[in-house]
C-alpha positions in Angstrom: -33.5 -55.5 -108.0 -31.9 -53.6 -105.2 -28.4 -52.3 -106.2 -26.1 -50.4 -104.0 -22.8 -48.5 -104.8 -20.1 -48.1 -102.3 -16.6 -46.7 -102.1 -14.4 -44.0 -100.5 -15.2 -40.4 -101.5 -14.3 -39.4 -105.1 -14.3 -43.0 -106.3 -16.8 -42.3 -109.1 -20.0 -43.8 -107.8 -22.2 -40.9 -108.9 -21.0 -41.2 -112.5 -21.7 -44.9 -112.6 -25.1 -44.5 -111.0 -26.1 -41.9 -113.6 -24.9 -44.2 -116.5 -26.8 -47.2 -115.0 -30.0 -45.2 -114.6 -29.9 -44.1 -118.2 -29.2 -47.6 -119.4 -32.1 -49.1 -117.5 -34.5 -46.3 -118.5 -33.6 -46.9 -122.1 -34.6 -50.5 -121.6 -38.0 -49.3 -120.3 -37.3 -50.4 -116.8 -38.8 -48.7 -113.7 -35.9 -47.0 -111.8 -35.6 -45.3 -108.5 -32.3 -43.6 -107.6 -31.7 -42.7 -104.0 -28.8 -41.5 -101.9 -27.6 -42.0 -98.3 -28.0 -40.3 -96.1 -31.2 -38.8 -97.6 -33.9 -39.8 -100.0 -36.9 -38.8 -97.8 -37.9 -35.5 -96.2 -36.9 -36.8 -92.8 -33.7 -38.4 -94.0 -32.6 -35.2 -95.8 -32.9 -33.2 -92.6 -30.7 -35.8 -90.9 -28.2 -35.5 -93.8 -27.8 -31.8 -93.3 -26.9 -32.4 -89.6 -24.5 -35.2 -90.5 -22.5 -33.4 -93.2 -22.5 -29.9 -91.7 -18.9 -28.9 -90.9 -20.1 -26.8 -88.1 -21.0 -30.0 -86.2 -17.4 -30.8 -85.4 -18.2 -31.9 -81.9 -20.4 -34.8 -83.1 -19.4 -38.1 -81.4 -18.9 -41.2 -83.5 -21.8 -43.0 -81.8 -24.1 -40.0 -82.6 -22.9 -40.1 -86.2 -23.6 -43.8 -86.6 -27.1 -43.6 -85.0 -28.0 -40.7 -87.2 -27.0 -42.5 -90.3 -29.0 -45.5 -89.1 -32.0 -43.4 -88.4 -31.9 -41.9 -91.9 -31.5 -45.3 -93.4 -34.4 -46.8 -91.4 -36.7 -44.1 -92.7 -35.5 -44.6 -96.3 -36.0 -48.4 -96.2 -39.6 -48.2 -95.0 -40.7 -45.1 -96.9 -39.0 -45.7 -100.3 -36.9 -48.9 -100.7 -39.4 -51.6 -99.7 -42.5 -50.0 -101.4 -40.6 -49.5 -104.7 -39.1 -53.0 -104.7 -42.6 -54.3 -104.2 -43.7 -52.3 -107.3 -40.8 -54.1 -109.2 -38.6 -51.1 -109.6 -34.8 -51.2 -109.9 -33.8 -49.4 -106.8 -30.3 -47.9 -107.0 -28.8 -46.5 -103.8 -25.7 -44.3 -103.6 -24.4 -45.9 -100.4 -26.3 -48.1 -97.9 -25.6 -50.0 -94.7 -22.1 -51.2 -95.8 -21.0 -47.5 -95.6 -21.6 -47.6 -91.9 -19.6 -50.8 -91.6 -16.7 -49.2 -93.4 -16.9 -45.6 -92.2 -18.2 -45.9 -88.7 -16.9 -49.4 -88.0 -13.5 -49.6 -89.6 -13.0 -45.9 -90.0 -14.2 -44.6 -86.6 -13.6 -47.8 -84.6 -17.1 -48.7 -83.4 -17.5 -52.4 -82.5 -18.4 -54.6 -85.5 -21.1 -56.3 -83.3 -22.7 -53.0 -82.6 -22.6 -52.0 -86.2 -24.1 -55.3 -87.3 -26.9 -55.2 -84.8 -28.0 -51.7 -85.5 -27.6 -52.2 -89.3 -29.9 -55.2 -89.1 -32.5 -53.3 -87.2 -32.3 -50.4 -89.7 -32.6 -52.3 -92.9 -34.7 -55.3 -91.9 -34.9 -57.6 -94.9 -33.8 -55.0 -97.4 -30.4 -56.5 -98.2 -29.0 -55.5 -101.6 -28.9 -58.0 -104.5 -25.6 -56.6 -105.7 -23.2 -54.2 -104.1 -20.7 -52.6 -106.4 -17.6 -51.5 -104.6 -15.8 -48.9 -106.8 -12.3 -49.3 -105.4 -9.6 -46.7 -105.8 -6.4 -46.1 -103.8 -6.6 -43.3 -101.3 -3.9 -41.3 -103.1 -6.0 -41.3 -106.2 -9.0 -40.1 -104.2 -6.9 -37.3 -102.9 -5.8 -36.3 -106.4 -9.4 -36.2 -107.5 -10.4 -34.2 -104.5 -7.8 -31.6 -105.3 -8.9 -31.5 -108.9 -12.6 -31.3 -108.0 -14.6 -28.2 -108.5 -16.2 -28.7 -105.2 -15.3 -25.7 -103.0 -16.8 -26.8 -99.7 -16.2 -30.4 -98.7 -18.6 -31.8 -96.2 -17.7 -33.0 -92.6 -17.0 -36.6 -93.7 -15.0 -35.6 -96.9 -12.8 -33.4 -94.7 -11.5 -36.4 -92.7 -7.8 -37.2 -92.9 -6.1 -39.7 -95.1 -5.5 -42.2 -92.3 -9.3 -42.4 -91.9 -9.8 -43.2 -95.5 -7.1 -45.8 -95.5 -9.0 -47.6 -92.7 -12.3 -47.2 -94.6 -10.9 -48.6 -97.8 -9.4 -51.6 -95.9 -12.8 -52.1 -94.3 -14.5 -52.3 -97.7 -12.0 -54.8 -98.9 -12.6 -57.0 -95.9 -16.4 -56.7 -96.4 -15.9 -57.8 -100.1 -14.0 -60.9 -99.0 -16.9 -62.2 -96.9 -20.0 -60.9 -98.7 -20.8 -62.7 -102.0 -23.0 -59.9 -103.1 -20.0 -57.6 -103.3 -18.5 -56.9 -106.7 -15.2 -55.2 -106.6 -14.6 -52.9 -109.6 -11.3 -51.1 -110.3 -12.3 -47.4 -110.1 -9.2 -46.3 -112.0 -10.4 -47.9 -115.2 -12.1 -46.0 -118.0 -15.6 -44.8 -117.1 -17.2 -46.8 -120.0 -15.2 -49.9 -119.1 -16.5 -49.8 -115.5 -20.1 -49.2 -116.8 -19.9 -52.4 -119.0 -18.6 -54.4 -116.1 -21.6 -53.3 -114.0 -24.1 -54.1 -116.7 -22.5 -57.5 -117.2 -22.8 -58.3 -113.5 -26.4 -57.3 -113.4 -27.2 -59.4 -116.5 -25.5 -62.5 -114.9 -27.6 -62.0 -111.8 -30.8 -61.8 -113.8 -30.0 -65.0 -115.7 -29.8 -67.1 -112.6 
């Protein structure tokens, strides 16, 4: 299965991915966990460019194309080969992040986003996308309580940007059946059980 996790920054994706990986490994499943941007040598180099706060002059089109380039490499080098080997591939963000962040957040045309996304991912569409949804003010509280000293270039965006991103995710969830919206303010274990339940329902089809 190909499983992706989406949400605004500080929504709790990483925690849920860690829990899911341990759950699947305990069931003797083959698991590959990857992140976006990144996951390959080339993609990690692109990641450093994208998230470096020094690159404040980066245009939104450049940002989107760099994300897409990283994603294209990841799909062909890791995602497709591991799915063919019957792994559970779990990705911390995927093409929906570009739709939400660069599309709704930055304002790039949805048609452009869709066209480039399709080129980058090919047939590698997630089986399930878990959208861990939290209000922007909750994300801001978590950011302030975080031990992270240096926020990256994207995390440093203003609240208005994240309001647009969250709204974008909610609109994606309305039209994409593979989206599962999960209340990110729930207890960590409750969220984990919801995720496991959705995966089991999908496998029983």
